[in-house]
C-alpha angles and dihedrals in degrees: 000000000000090000091057094049090074087069094056094097094037092050093049092048092046089053090050092050091052090059088063093059115110116273115240089244088065091053089050090051090052091048091054093048114114100224143004092268091058090052088055088052090057092047090050089065092056133066088279089067091071090070101036097083092055092061097041130127092015088066128031139181118352091353089059090054091048093053094045097048091045093051091043091053090049091053089050090051091053090052090052091051090051096050095044115103112260097248090054100044092093090056092053092046090051090050090051091054083084086081093054088056090047091052094045092050090047092051095045093046091051090050091047093052094038092241118158099198108086110123098076091061098050117109107190095200098121135068094290112082126207091268090057092045093047089056090053093045089055093058115112099230146348093282089054090055091047091050091051090054094054112118093019129102088256090054085063090047094057097038095089091063102039099094095051091043090055092046099045101024093228128124098216095089089055093047091048091050092050092052093046091051096046102042094037090056093041098056092046092051100047107103117201107223097161130026095244090058087073086081087066093051092045091052091057092043090055090045088056091048091053093050092049092048094050092046091052090048090049093050089049094052094045094037091236114169126210099040090142091081091062097052110124114229122226103053130120091257107079126213096271090049091052091050089052090053092047088054093051118121097237148334093285092055091050090053090052094050094055097051089112088065106025130021101215102170096121092045089050092054091053091045089056089059101050108006091236119146091203089090091062092043093053094042094052091046091050093049093047096046096045092049091048095048092049092052101037103042090069092052116108131197096008140091089262091068091055096044093049088068090056091052092049091048091051090049089054092049092051092048093052090048093051093048097049094042089047091053090046089057093042095243115170116260094246092052091053091045090058090057095055125097112211113171111208 
C-alpha cells in the first residue's frame, strides 16, 4: 500500500480538476446557440472566459475559441505534470509529446499547402513551448521546419520518413514515422506498477491499433505499396494480423476483419457516401477514448486516475471545437450533436 500512498495528493488534485470540466448543461446551451458568436458568449461565462480577452482582437469567432481551448488544455497539462509523483512525471511528459507531434504536423501541413492560418490550431501542451513553435511557424516551407528539427529528439522522430518524403513529395511518410517513433517508445516505457494501470497501457495499445488500421486503409485507397514499414509495434494486432489486413481486398474488408476490436458499421456507412477515411478515424478514437475514460476515472491512487482527467479534458476540447465549427458552417444542431463524444 505504501507505493499507492504517493498518489494521495495527485488523486485529490485530479478529482478537483475534474470538477472544473464543463457541465453538460453548458454543452447543451452551446448546441442550442444560433451562431458561433453566441457559442463564444456561453464560453465567456465559464473558466475559458478568463483567457478570451487576452487573445481578442488578434483572434475572432471560431479561431478565438480554438486558441483559448488549446491554451487552456496546455495549462491543464502543466497542472497534471506538477501533481504527478516524481517517479512518474517522465511517463506523463512522454504521453504529452503527442501534442508536439500534433503541432509539428499542423505546421508542416500548413507550409505544404501554403496556408497562412496556423496559430489557432496549435496546442502547446508538449515539450515545445510557444517560443519554440513560433520559430517553426516562421519557417518558409516544410524543409525549413525539418532543418530546424535537426539535432533534436523530433529530428529523430521524422528521420524515418525523410527519404520517401523527398522522393514522392508527400508528408504522409513523415507523419507515419513520427507516430511510429512516439507510440512505439511510449508503450515500451509505460511501467505497470498497479493492476488498474493496465487500463492506461490498453488505451495506448488500442490507439496504436487504430493508427495502423487507418494507415492500411489509406494505403489501400491510394494504392500505396510498402505500408508494412510504417506499422507501429506494441498494439493488440500482432504482425501476422497486420499482414492479413494489408492483404485485404479493400477498405470494407479491412473494417470487417477488425470487428473484434472496433465496431465500425456506422463509419462504414458514412464512408460509402463520401469515400472519406475520417469517419473510421473518428469512430475508432471515440471508441478507444470512451472505453478508457469509463475504466480509468474510477481508478484511485494510480497513474490512471491522473491520466483520466487529461482524457476528459481532451474530450471537452474536441466537443467545443466541433460545436463552434459546426455553428460557423451553419450545420443543424442534430448533426453537430451526432459528432460529439460525451462519456456518461
